[in-house]
C-alpha positions as CSV (number, residue, x, y, z in Angstrom):
1,X,-29.8,25.5,81.2
2,X,-33.5,25.0,82.1
3,X,-35.1,21.6,82.6
4,X,-36.4,21.2,79.1
5,X,-33.0,21.8,77.6
6,X,-31.4,19.3,79.9
7,X,-34.0,16.7,78.8
8,X,-33.3,17.3,75.2
9,X,-29.5,17.0,75.6
10,X,-30.0,13.7,77.5
11,X,-32.2,12.4,74.7
12,X,-29.7,13.2,72.0
13,X,-26.9,11.5,73.9
14,X,-29.0,8.4,74.3
15,X,-29.7,8.4,70.5
16,X,-26.0,8.8,69.7
17,X,-24.7,6.2,72.2
18,X,-25.6,3.0,70.1
19,X,-24.0,4.5,67.0
20,X,-20.8,5.4,68.8
21,X,-20.6,1.9,70.3
22,X,-21.1,0.3,66.9
23,X,-18.3,2.4,65.5
24,X,-20.3,3.9,62.7
25,X,-19.2,7.5,62.2
26,X,-22.7,8.9,61.5
27,X,-22.3,12.1,63.5
28,X,-19.3,14.3,63.8
29,X,-18.8,15.2,67.4
30,X,-16.2,17.9,66.6
31,X,-17.3,21.4,67.3
32,X,-16.7,24.1,64.9
33,X,-17.0,27.8,64.9
34,X,-20.6,29.1,64.8
35,X,-22.0,29.9,61.3
36,X,-25.1,31.5,60.2
37,X,-27.7,28.9,61.1
38,X,-31.3,29.7,62.1
39,X,-31.8,28.9,65.7
40,X,-35.4,28.2,64.9
41,X,-34.6,24.9,63.1
42,X,-34.8,21.9,65.5
43,X,-34.9,18.9,63.1
44,X,-35.1,17.8,59.5
45,X,-38.0,16.1,57.8
46,X,-36.9,13.4,55.3
47,X,-39.5,12.7,52.8
48,X,-39.3,9.9,50.2
49,X,-38.0,7.4,52.7
50,X,-39.8,5.9,55.7
51,X,-38.8,3.5,58.4
52,X,-39.2,-0.1,57.3
53,X,-39.7,1.0,53.7
54,X,-38.5,-1.4,50.8
55,X,-36.4,0.1,48.1
56,X,-34.8,-1.4,45.0
57,X,-31.0,-1.6,44.8
58,X,-29.4,0.5,42.1
59,X,-32.5,2.7,41.6
60,X,-32.0,6.4,42.4
61,X,-34.5,7.7,45.1
62,X,-35.7,11.3,45.3
63,X,-35.3,12.4,48.9
64,X,-36.6,15.8,50.1
65,X,-34.9,17.3,53.2
66,X,-36.9,20.1,55.0
67,X,-35.7,22.3,57.9
68,X,-38.4,22.1,60.6
69,X,-39.0,24.3,63.7
70,X,-39.9,22.9,67.1
71,X,-43.4,23.9,66.3
72,X,-43.5,21.6,63.3
73,X,-43.4,24.3,60.6
74,X,-40.9,24.9,57.8
75,X,-38.0,27.2,58.7
76,X,-37.5,29.2,55.5
77,X,-34.5,31.0,56.9
78,X,-32.4,27.9,57.5
79,X,-28.9,28.5,56.0
80,X,-26.9,25.7,57.5
81,X,-24.9,23.0,55.8
82,X,-26.1,19.4,55.9
83,X,-24.3,16.1,55.4
84,X,-25.7,12.7,54.4
85,X,-24.4,9.4,55.9
86,X,-25.7,5.8,55.9
87,X,-24.9,2.4,57.3
88,X,-25.4,0.9,53.8
89,X,-22.1,0.0,52.1
90,X,-21.6,1.5,48.6
91,X,-24.5,3.9,49.0
92,X,-24.4,6.8,46.6
93,X,-25.1,9.9,48.7
94,X,-25.3,13.6,47.9
95,X,-22.3,15.9,48.8
96,X,-22.6,18.4,51.6
97,X,-25.1,21.1,50.8
98,X,-25.5,24.6,52.2
99,X,-29.1,25.9,52.1
100,X,-29.8,29.2,50.4
101,X,-32.8,30.8,52.2
102,X,-33.6,33.1,49.3
103,X,-33.8,30.0,46.9
104,X,-34.5,26.9,48.9
105,X,-36.8,28.5,51.6
106,X,-35.9,25.6,53.9
107,X,-36.5,22.6,51.6
108,X,-34.3,20.8,49.0
109,X,-34.5,17.6,46.9
110,X,-31.6,15.1,46.6
111,X,-30.9,11.8,45.0
112,X,-30.0,8.8,47.1
113,X,-29.1,5.3,45.6
114,X,-28.7,2.2,47.7
115,X,-26.6,-0.6,46.1
116,X,-26.2,-3.2,48.9
117,X,-29.0,-5.6,49.9
118,X,-30.2,-5.5,53.5
119,X,-31.7,-3.1,56.1
120,X,-29.9,0.3,56.4
121,X,-30.2,3.7,58.0
122,X,-30.0,7.1,56.4
123,X,-29.0,10.2,58.5
124,X,-29.1,13.9,57.7
125,X,-27.0,16.1,60.0
126,X,-26.0,19.8,60.3
127,X,-22.2,19.8,60.0
128,X,-21.9,22.7,62.5
129,X,-24.5,21.6,65.0
130,X,-24.1,17.9,65.7
131,X,-27.3,17.8,67.7
132,X,-29.3,19.0,64.7
133,X,-30.1,15.8,62.7
134,X,-32.8,13.4,61.6
135,X,-32.6,9.8,60.4
136,X,-34.7,7.1,58.7
137,X,-34.0,3.5,59.9
138,X,-34.7,0.0,58.8
139,X,-34.7,0.8,55.1
140,X,-35.0,-2.6,53.3
141,X,-33.1,-2.7,50.1
142,X,-34.0,-5.5,47.7
143,X,-32.6,-6.5,44.3
144,X,-33.5,-4.1,41.4
145,X,-34.6,-5.1,37.9
146,X,-31.9,-6.8,35.7
147,X,-29.8,-4.5,33.7
148,X,-27.1,-6.8,32.4
149,X,-25.5,-10.3,32.7
150,X,-22.4,-11.2,34.6
151,X,-20.6,-13.9,32.6
152,X,-18.1,-16.0,34.5
153,X,-15.6,-18.3,32.6
154,X,-12.1,-19.5,33.2
155,X,-9.6,-17.0,32.0
156,X,-7.5,-19.7,30.4
157,X,-8.8,-22.7,28.4
158,X,-7.4,-25.7,26.5
159,X,-8.7,-26.2,22.9
160,X,-11.2,-29.1,22.7
161,X,-11.8,-29.1,26.5
162,X,-15.4,-28.6,27.8
163,X,-15.7,-25.7,30.2
164,X,-18.6,-24.3,32.2
165,X,-19.9,-20.7,31.8
166,X,-22.1,-19.1,34.5
167,X,-24.7,-16.5,33.5
168,X,-25.8,-14.3,36.4
169,X,-28.5,-11.6,35.9
170,X,-27.7,-8.5,38.0
171,X,-29.3,-5.2,38.8
172,X,-27.8,-1.8,38.4
173,X,-25.8,-2.2,41.6
174,X,-24.4,-5.6,40.5
175,X,-26.6,-7.7,42.8
176,X,-28.0,-11.0,41.5
177,X,-31.6,-10.5,40.6
178,X,-34.5,-12.3,39.2
179,X,-34.8,-12.8,35.5
180,X,-37.0,-14.6,33.0
181,X,-36.1,-14.7,29.4
182,X,-34.1,-16.3,26.6
183,X,-30.3,-15.9,26.2
184,X,-28.2,-16.2,23.1
185,X,-24.4,-17.0,23.0
186,X,-21.7,-15.6,20.6
187,X,-17.9,-15.7,20.5
188,X,-15.0,-14.1,18.6
189,X,-13.3,-17.5,18.5
190,X,-13.1,-18.9,15.0
191,X,-14.3,-22.4,16.0
192,X,-16.4,-23.1,19.1
193,X,-19.3,-25.2,20.3
194,X,-21.7,-23.0,22.2
195,X,-25.1,-23.7,23.9
196,X,-28.2,-23.1,21.8
197,X,-30.6,-20.2,22.6
198,X,-31.9,-21.2,26.1
199,X,-34.8,-20.0,28.3
200,X,-33.9,-19.0,31.8
201,X,-36.1,-18.5,34.9
202,X,-33.8,-17.4,37.7
203,X,-34.9,-16.1,41.1
204,X,-32.7,-13.7,43.0
205,X,-32.4,-15.9,46.0
206,X,-31.5,-19.0,43.9
207,X,-28.2,-20.2,45.3
208,X,-26.8,-21.6,42.0
209,X,-26.8,-19.4,38.8
210,X,-27.5,-20.9,35.4
211,X,-24.6,-22.9,34.0
212,X,-23.8,-23.9,30.4
213,X,-21.1,-26.0,28.7
214,X,-18.8,-24.4,26.1
215,X,-15.9,-25.8,24.1
216,X,-13.4,-23.7,22.1
217,X,-11.4,-25.4,19.3
218,X,-9.4,-22.5,17.9
219,X,-6.3,-21.5,19.9
220,X,-4.9,-18.0,19.8
221,X,-2.5,-15.9,21.8
222,X,-5.0,-13.0,22.2
223,X,-8.1,-13.2,24.4
224,X,-11.4,-14.3,22.8
225,X,-14.7,-13.0,24.1
226,X,-17.9,-14.8,24.9
227,X,-21.0,-12.7,24.9
228,X,-24.5,-13.5,26.3
229,X,-27.5,-11.4,25.2
230,X,-31.2,-11.1,25.6
231,X,-32.3,-9.1,22.6
232,X,-35.9,-8.8,23.7
233,X,-34.9,-7.1,27.0
234,X,-31.8,-5.4,25.8
235,X,-29.6,-7.2,28.3
236,X,-26.0,-8.4,27.6
237,X,-22.8,-9.4,29.3
238,X,-19.4,-10.8,28.2
239,X,-16.2,-12.2,29.4
240,X,-12.9,-13.2,27.7
241,X,-10.5,-16.2,27.8
242,X,-7.3,-17.3,26.2
243,X,-7.4,-20.6,24.4
244,X,-4.2,-22.6,24.2
245,X,-3.5,-25.6,21.9
246,X,-4.3,-29.1,23.0
247,X,-1.8,-32.0,23.1
248,X,0.2,-32.9,20.0
249,X,-1.8,-35.1,17.6
250,X,-0.2,-34.9,14.1
251,X,2.2,-33.1,11.7
252,X,0.9,-30.6,9.2
253,X,2.7,-30.2,5.9
254,X,2.7,-27.0,3.9
255,X,5.0,-25.1,1.6
256,X,6.1,-21.5,0.9
257,X,7.0,-22.4,-2.7
258,X,4.9,-21.0,-5.5
259,X,2.8,-23.2,-7.7
260,X,4.2,-24.2,-10.0
261,X,7.7,-24.1,-8.6
262,X,10.6,-23.2,-11.0
263,X,13.0,-26.0,-11.6
264,X,16.5,-25.5,-10.1
265,X,14.9,-23.3,-7.4
266,X,14.6,-24.2,-3.7
267,X,11.3,-25.4,-2.4
268,X,10.7,-25.0,1.3
269,X,8.4,-27.5,3.1
270,X,7.1,-26.4,6.5
271,X,6.4,-29.1,9.1
272,X,4.1,-27.9,12.0
273,X,3.2,-29.9,15.1
274,X,-0.6,-29.5,15.6
275,X,-3.2,-30.7,18.0
276,X,-6.3,-32.6,17.0
277,X,-8.0,-29.3,16.0
278,X,-5.1,-28.1,13.7
279,X,-3.7,-25.6,16.3
280,X,0.1,-25.3,16.3
281,X,1.5,-27.0,19.3
282,X,4.5,-25.2,20.9
283,X,4.8,-27.2,24.1
284,X,7.2,-30.2,24.5
285,X,7.8,-33.0,24.2
286,X,9.1,-33.1,20.6
287,X,8.0,-35.7,18.1
288,X,10.1,-37.7,15.7
289,X,9.0,-37.1,12.1
290,X,10.1,-38.4,8.7
291,X,9.7,-36.5,5.5
292,X,10.2,-38.4,2.2
293,X,10.3,-37.7,-1.5
294,X,9.3,-40.4,-4.0
295,X,12.2,-42.8,-4.7
296,X,12.0,-42.3,-8.5
297,X,12.0,-38.5,-8.4
298,X,14.9,-36.2,-9.2
299,X,14.2,-34.1,-6.0
300,X,17.3,-33.6,-3.9
301,X,17.6,-32.7,-0.2
302,X,19.2,-29.3,0.5
303,X,18.9,-28.5,4.2
304,X,16.7,-28.9,7.3
305,X,16.0,-27.2,10.6
306,X,14.8,-30.4,12.2
307,X,16.7,-31.2,15.3
308,X,19.2,-34.0,15.0
309,X,18.1,-34.6,11.4
310,X,19.5,-37.3,9.1
311,X,19.1,-38.0,5.4
312,X,19.0,-41.3,3.6
313,X,17.1,-42.8,0.7
314,X,15.1,-39.7,-0.2
315,X,13.9,-39.3,3.5
316,X,14.8,-36.8,6.2
317,X,14.2,-37.8,9.8
318,X,14.5,-35.5,12.8
319,X,13.0,-34.2,16.0
320,X,10.1,-31.7,15.7
321,X,9.3,-29.5,18.7
322,X,7.0,-26.9,17.1
323,X,7.8,-26.1,13.5
324,X,10.7,-26.8,11.1
325,X,11.6,-26.3,7.5
326,X,13.0,-28.8,5.0
327,X,14.4,-27.5,1.7
328,X,14.4,-29.5,-1.6
329,X,15.5,-28.8,-5.1
330,X,14.6,-30.4,-8.5
331,X,16.3,-29.9,-11.8
332,X,13.6,-31.7,-13.8
333,X,10.1,-30.6,-14.5
334,X,7.9,-33.1,-12.6
335,X,5.3,-33.4,-9.8
336,X,6.9,-34.6,-6.6
337,X,4.6,-35.9,-3.9
338,X,6.2,-35.5,-0.4
339,X,4.8,-37.4,2.6
340,X,5.4,-36.8,6.4
341,X,4.7,-39.2,9.2
342,X,5.4,-39.3,13.0
343,X,5.6,-42.1,15.5
344,X,3.1,-40.4,17.9
345,X,-0.3,-42.0,18.0
346,X,-3.1,-39.9,16.6
347,X,-5.8,-38.7,18.9
348,X,-8.6,-38.1,16.4
349,X,-10.0,-41.3,14.9
350,X,-9.9,-41.4,11.1
351,X,-6.8,-39.1,10.7
352,X,-4.4,-40.8,8.3
353,X,-1.0,-41.8,9.6
354,X,0.8,-39.5,7.2
355,X,0.1,-36.3,5.3
356,X,1.0,-35.7,1.7
357,X,1.8,-32.6,-0.3
358,X,2.6,-32.4,-4.0
359,X,5.0,-29.7,-5.5
360,X,4.9,-29.1,-9.2
361,X,8.3,-28.3,-10.6
362,X,8.2,-26.6,-14.0
363,X,10.9,-25.4,-16.4
364,X,10.9,-22.2,-18.4
365,X,9.6,-19.9,-15.6
366,X,11.5,-16.6,-15.7
367,X,13.8,-16.0,-12.8
368,X,15.0,-12.8,-11.4
369,X,18.3,-14.3,-10.5
370,X,19.3,-15.5,-14.0
371,X,17.5,-13.0,-16.3
372,X,19.4,-10.0,-17.5
373,X,18.6,-6.5,-18.8
374,X,21.1,-4.3,-20.7
375,X,21.8,-2.0,-23.6
376,X,23.3,-3.7,-26.7
377,X,25.4,-0.8,-27.8
378,X,26.9,0.2,-24.4
379,X,28.1,-1.4,-21.2
380,X,28.6,2.0,-19.6
381,X,26.3,2.9,-16.7
382,X,24.8,5.3,-17.4
383,X,24.9,4.8,-21.2
384,X,25.3,8.1,-23.3
385,X,22.4,8.8,-25.6
386,X,22.5,11.5,-28.2
387,X,19.6,13.8,-28.6
388,X,17.3,13.2,-31.7
389,X,19.7,11.1,-33.7
390,X,21.0,8.7,-31.0
391,X,19.5,5.4,-30.3
392,X,20.0,2.6,-27.8
393,X,18.6,-0.9,-28.0
394,X,17.5,-2.2,-24.6
395,X,17.3,-6.0,-24.3
396,X,15.9,-8.3,-21.6
397,X,16.8,-11.9,-21.7
398,X,14.5,-14.1,-19.7
399,X,16.0,-17.3,-18.3
400,X,14.6,-19.8,-15.8
401,X,16.4,-20.7,-12.6
402,X,18.5,-23.3,-14.5
403,X,19.7,-20.7,-16.9
404,X,17.6,-21.9,-19.9
405,X,15.6,-19.5,-22.1
406,X,12.2,-18.8,-20.5
407,X,9.0,-17.6,-22.2
408,X,6.2,-15.6,-20.6
409,X,3.0,-17.4,-19.8
410,X,0.0,-16.7,-21.8
411,X,-1.5,-14.5,-19.1
412,X,1.5,-12.2,-18.9
413,X,2.8,-9.5,-21.2
414,X,6.0,-7.6,-21.3
415,X,6.5,-3.9,-21.9
416,X,9.0,-1.2,-21.4
417,X,8.8,2.2,-19.7
418,X,11.2,5.2,-19.3
419,X,11.5,8.5,-17.7
420,X,10.5,11.3,-20.0
421,X,11.6,12.7,-22.4
422,X,13.0,9.2,-23.3
423,X,10.9,7.3,-25.8
424,X,10.7,3.6,-26.1
425,X,9.1,1.5,-28.8
426,X,6.8,-1.5,-28.5
427,X,8.8,-4.6,-27.4
428,X,9.9,-7.1,-30.1
429,X,10.6,-10.7,-29.2
430,X,13.7,-11.6,-31.2
431,X,13.7,-15.2,-30.0
432,X,12.0,-17.1,-27.2
433,X,12.6,-15.1,-24.0
434,X,14.7,-12.4,-25.7
435,X,12.9,-9.0,-26.0
436,X,14.2,-5.6,-27.3
437,X,13.0,-2.0,-27.5
438,X,14.5,1.1,-29.2
439,X,15.3,3.9,-26.8
440,X,15.6,7.5,-28.2
441,X,15.8,11.0,-26.9
442,X,13.5,13.2,-29.0
443,X,14.3,16.3,-26.9
444,X,16.7,17.5,-24.2
445,X,15.4,17.2,-20.6
446,X,15.2,20.3,-18.4
447,X,18.3,19.1,-16.5
448,X,20.6,17.3,-18.9
449,X,23.0,16.4,-16.1
450,X,20.5,14.0,-14.5
451,X,20.3,10.4,-15.6
452,X,17.1,8.9,-17.0
453,X,16.0,5.3,-16.5
454,X,14.5,2.6,-18.7
455,X,12.9,-0.5,-17.2
456,X,10.9,-3.6,-18.2
457,X,7.4,-4.4,-16.8
458,X,5.4,-7.7,-16.8
459,X,1.7,-7.1,-16.6
460,X,2.5,-3.4,-15.8
461,X,4.4,-4.4,-12.7
462,X,8.1,-3.5,-12.3
463,X,10.6,-6.3,-12.0
464,X,12.8,-6.5,-8.9
465,X,16.0,-8.2,-8.1
466,X,16.3,-10.7,-5.3
467,X,17.5,-7.8,-3.0
468,X,14.3,-5.8,-3.8
469,X,16.0,-3.2,-6.1
470,X,14.1,-2.4,-9.3
471,X,15.5,-3.8,-12.6
472,X,16.4,-0.8,-14.7
473,X,19.2,0.7,-16.8
474,X,20.3,4.4,-16.8
475,X,20.8,6.8,-19.7
476,X,22.9,10.1,-19.7
477,X,21.4,12.6,-22.2
478,X,23.9,14.0,-24.7
479,X,22.4,17.4,-25.7
480,X,25.4,19.1,-27.3
481,X,25.8,19.5,-31.2
482,X,25.2,16.2,-32.9
483,X,27.0,16.7,-36.3
484,X,28.7,19.4,-38.3
485,X,28.2,20.4,-41.9
486,X,30.9,22.1,-43.9
487,X,30.8,23.4,-47.5
488,X,34.0,22.3,-49.3
489,X,33.4,24.0,-52.7
490,X,35.2,27.3,-52.8
491,X,33.4,30.5,-53.5
492,X,35.4,31.0,-56.7
493,X,33.9,27.8,-58.1
494,X,30.4,28.8,-57.3
495,X,29.9,30.5,-60.7
496,X,27.3,29.3,-63.2
497,X,25.2,30.3,-66.1
498,X,21.7,29.4,-67.2
499,X,21.1,25.7,-67.9
500,X,24.6,24.6,-66.7
501,X,25.3,21.5,-64.6
502,X,26.9,22.4,-61.3
503,X,28.5,20.3,-58.5
504,X,28.6,21.1,-54.8
505,X,30.6,19.3,-52.2
506,X,29.8,19.3,-48.5
507,X,31.3,17.4,-45.6
508,X,29.4,15.9,-42.7
509,X,31.1,14.9,-39.5
510,X,30.0,13.9,-36.0
511,X,30.5,15.9,-32.9
512,X,31.8,13.9,-29.9
513,X,32.2,10.2,-29.6
514,X,28.7,9.1,-30.7
515,X,27.7,7.3,-33.8
516,X,24.9,8.8,-35.9
517,X,22.7,6.5,-38.0
518,X,19.8,7.3,-40.2
519,X,20.9,10.8,-41.2
520,X,19.3,12.5,-44.2
521,X,21.0,15.3,-46.2
522,X,18.3,17.9,-47.0
523,X,18.5,20.7,-49.7
524,X,16.2,23.6,-50.4
525,X,17.3,24.8,-53.9
526,X,16.4,28.1,-55.6
527,X,17.1,28.4,-59.3
528,X,18.4,24.9,-59.3
529,X,17.1,21.4,-60.0
530,X,18.8,18.8,-57.8
531,X,19.7,15.8,-59.9
532,X,21.5,13.5,-57.3
533,X,24.0,13.1,-54.6
534,X,26.9,10.6,-54.0
535,X,29.5,9.8,-51.5
536,X,32.7,7.9,-52.2
537,X,31.6,7.3,-55.7
538,X,28.3,5.6,-54.6
539,X,25.0,7.3,-55.3
540,X,23.0,8.1,-52.2
541,X,19.4,6.9,-52.2
542,X,16.6,9.4,-52.0
543,X,14.8,9.5,-48.7
544,X,12.2,11.8,-47.1
545,X,12.8,14.6,-49.7
546,X,16.6,14.3,-49.3
547,X,19.4,11.7,-49.5
548,X,20.1,9.0,-47.0
549,X,23.6,9.2,-45.5
550,X,25.7,6.3,-44.4
551,X,26.6,5.8,-40.8
552,X,28.6,8.7,-39.3
553,X,31.4,7.7,-37.0
554,X,34.0,9.6,-35.0
555,X,37.0,10.4,-37.2
556,X,35.3,9.3,-40.4
557,X,33.6,12.4,-42.0
558,X,31.5,12.0,-45.1
559,X,32.1,14.0,-48.3
560,X,28.9,14.3,-50.3
561,X,28.8,15.6,-53.9
562,X,25.5,17.2,-55.0
563,X,24.8,17.5,-58.7
564,X,22.2,20.1,-59.9
565,X,21.3,22.1,-63.0
566,X,20.6,25.8,-63.1
567,X,17.5,27.1,-64.8
568,X,17.7,29.0,-68.2
569,X,16.6,32.3,-66.7
570,X,19.1,35.0,-66.4
571,X,19.5,37.3,-63.4
572,X,17.7,34.8,-61.2
573,X,19.0,33.9,-57.7
574,X,20.7,30.6,-57.7
575,X,21.3,29.1,-54.3
576,X,20.5,26.2,-52.0
577,X,20.2,25.6,-48.2
578,X,21.9,22.4,-46.9
579,X,21.4,20.6,-43.6
580,X,21.1,17.1,-42.0
581,X,18.2,15.7,-40.1
582,X,17.4,12.4,-38.4
583,X,14.7,9.9,-39.7
584,X,12.1,11.8,-37.7
585,X,13.0,15.1,-39.3
586,X,14.8,16.6,-36.2
587,X,17.8,18.9,-37.0
588,X,21.2,17.3,-36.5
589,X,23.4,20.1,-38.0
590,X,23.3,23.7,-38.6
591,X,21.8,25.0,-41.9
592,X,24.3,26.3,-44.5
593,X,23.3,28.5,-47.4
594,X,25.3,28.2,-50.7
595,X,25.0,31.0,-53.2
596,X,26.1,30.8,-56.9
597,X,27.3,33.8,-58.9
598,X,25.8,34.1,-62.4
599,X,27.7,35.3,-65.5
600,X,26.0,37.0,-68.4
601,X,27.2,34.8,-71.3
602,X,25.2,36.4,-74.0
603,X,23.6,34.4,-76.8
604,X,25.1,33.3,-80.1
605,X,22.3,34.0,-82.7
606,X,24.1,32.0,-85.5
607,X,26.2,34.7,-87.1
608,X,29.2,34.3,-84.9
609,X,28.5,37.4,-83.0
610,X,26.9,37.9,-79.6
611,X,24.4,40.2,-78.1
612,X,25.7,42.9,-75.9
613,X,23.6,44.2,-73.1
614,X,20.2,43.0,-74.4
615,X,17.4,43.0,-71.8
616,X,17.2,39.8,-69.9
617,X,13.8,38.8,-71.2
618,X,14.8,39.4,-74.8
619,X,17.9,37.3,-74.4
620,X,15.8,34.5,-73.1
621,X,13.4,34.7,-76.0
622,X,16.2,34.8,-78.6
623,X,17.8,31.8,-77.0
624,X,14.6,29.8,-77.2
625,X,14.1,30.8,-80.9
626,X,17.6,29.6,-81.7
627,X,17.0,26.3,-80.0
628,X,13.7,25.9,-81.8
629,X,15.3,26.6,-85.2
630,X,17.9,23.8,-84.9
631,X,17.3,20.2,-86.1
632,X,16.1,18.0,-83.3
633,X,18.6,15.3,-84.1
634,X,21.6,17.4,-83.4
635,X,20.3,19.4,-80.5
636,X,22.8,20.0,-77.8
637,X,24.0,22.7,-75.5
638,X,26.4,25.2,-77.1
639,X,29.8,25.6,-75.5
640,X,31.3,29.0,-75.1
641,X,32.9,30.2,-78.4
642,X,31.2,27.4,-80.4
643,X,29.3,28.3,-83.5
644,X,26.4,26.4,-85.1
645,X,27.4,26.5,-88.8
646,X,25.2,24.8,-91.3
């Protein structure tokens, strides 16, 4: 080692000694294995910072580091790794960086941000050659421009109590800084008294930040925020606090009962201990309260959750800690004014010594507990319903809580609905509160084994039982044969001749256990003119092109006699189809065809002899001539073998 090298080593040691004594680890003294570092580099030039320079906290500084030779020129071949360190707390420094000679050519830009106020030093050092370093000392860091507000407020507050909020302008590093502007206050609390918009002129070295009074009146379990903004400078800051209720001041009276309240139903009155700003008070001590109904009312006490409650003379007295319920009932339609009072002195002047609440009890309001919905014809569940001909009558009886008939208010309407293919008619009010609808099954559903439902609605809303279940009744479709048609007249008796009266008997019976109403016997005659039909000696009325049948019941088949007259044409087909339909025309039975056999009776032409084998048309014409030649007064149909002698 020559003399110049020894002087340089001694100088470096003297430079490092103060830092080592101060305990600041600015330079790593550990030696590492030699790496590819240009021996021509003797120091670093740090541009962008100078000794005794003043920089703003929180503002990123562009710092250029250049590898320099002892001759004072740039070393483009420097390939070492450098490390940044500083005496400034919270300084934002670049990570270690290895120079690339082909790209950097000995110089590189970095960003450095100081965040703490004061005078600090920045050092750049080769991680492998501890003696290769450069530094900038006495860098003065002052507050930067304001970027936000720090808002300080107690984390817990009592409603109605005045608290102080501090508003501190800070720079990007969180240091208090100078600010001039106007601030605006906002909060998520429902009720609060906040400062008006206020002008602030704050210096960074001012010992006391701006302070403002705030009062919250709404208590809530969740935190409520307080925000301070300067819209002009786009600055803001916020904090949060939990507001609890103030001391007990009065009892609030409310109810969960509807208005109006049905007679005979329970009306629950809720008593709540509140502070002077109507916040529920949950803290002890409890207050003694008295809830009374008017002496002349019919309201009766049912039960209470007041502690140590007693009842006498229409009044309930007990201890109220936070909230309690008192239940009353009234069988008469009347307005009942309840009052509640407590022995605790009121805090807010002007608050009355008691609070009143009126409940309107009204009769005739439909009740879910006492109303009923059923099928008139069946108590089975599900009720069987025959396809096409079957019919059920669904009836809902509306009653009030006292069990008396109830009518719907003017603003409500009742209707019925059903699962398809069930059909329901428009509701009919038979009497006050008593509604019916006809339920039918026009066609069989895809799965006849599944039940179908019918239900009432009020204003298109389903009705529900007290347990929440929907009010409805179920139907089981009956899709098998409905009725059976049989021809009773024997084939031997189905012989006729032109113009003759004939009679045909059929029998109609039900299939299964169901009753069929509204059946219609239908005929489709050919060569016949149907005159009438009867059953049991009673003529059947004509209906819808057929004859209306009486009610069909199990075990009681109907025998129907049909009377008709054949035409006067020979060799014409004489027959009829017979079947039964429901009032809507849907088929209830199979279709039967009845054929009549015709005889060729010949025609008596007045000589006592008969034609034999004359053509059909000629016979007809001869018969007409004979009829026309007779006197009108004695005109009648000739019996077989009878002569018309003059």
